[in-house]
C-alpha positions in Angstrom: -54.6 -22.7 -19.0 -53.9 -20.6 -22.1 -55.7 -20.9 -25.4 -52.9 -22.7 -27.1 -52.8 -25.5 -24.5 -56.6 -25.8 -24.5 -56.9 -26.1 -28.3 -54.1 -28.6 -28.6 -55.6 -30.7 -25.7 -59.0 -30.5 -27.4 -57.6 -31.7 -30.7 -55.7 -34.6 -29.0 -58.6 -35.8 -26.9 -61.3 -35.7 -29.6 -62.4 -38.9 -31.1 -62.5 -38.9 -34.0 -59.9 -36.2 -34.6 -61.5 -33.0 -35.9 -60.1 -31.4 -39.0 -57.7 -28.7 -37.9 -59.2 -26.1 -40.1 -62.8 -26.8 -38.8 -61.7 -26.8 -35.2 -59.7 -23.6 -35.7 -62.7 -21.8 -37.2 -65.0 -23.0 -34.4 -62.5 -21.7 -31.8 -61.7 -18.4 -33.7 -58.1 -19.4 -34.2 -56.0 -19.2 -37.3 -55.9 -22.7 -38.9 -52.2 -22.4 -39.7 -51.4 -21.3 -36.1 -53.4 -24.2 -34.7 -51.6 -26.7 -37.0 -48.2 -25.3 -35.9 -49.2 -25.5 -32.2 -50.2 -29.2 -32.7 -47.0 -30.0 -34.6 -44.9 -28.3 -31.9 -46.7 -30.1 -29.1 -46.1 -33.4 -30.9 -42.4 -32.6 -31.3 -42.1 -31.6 -27.7 -43.8 -34.9 -26.6 -41.5 -36.9 -28.8 -38.4 -35.2 -27.2 -39.7 -35.9 -23.7 -40.4 -39.6 -24.6 -36.9 -40.0 -26.2 -35.1 -38.3 -23.4 
C-alpha cells in the first residue's frame, strides 16, 4: 500500500479525526497534499456510491 492510501485510511479511521495539518506533519507529508488526497478520495467514494 502506498503512502497516499495509508495516510487517507489513517485519517478516515481515526476517532476523533485528527487535524489534517497535524497528521501531515507527523507523517512527513505536505499538509496541502494530504488535504487534496482526502478530498479526492471522498470524491471518488461519492462517485462509486452514486454509480
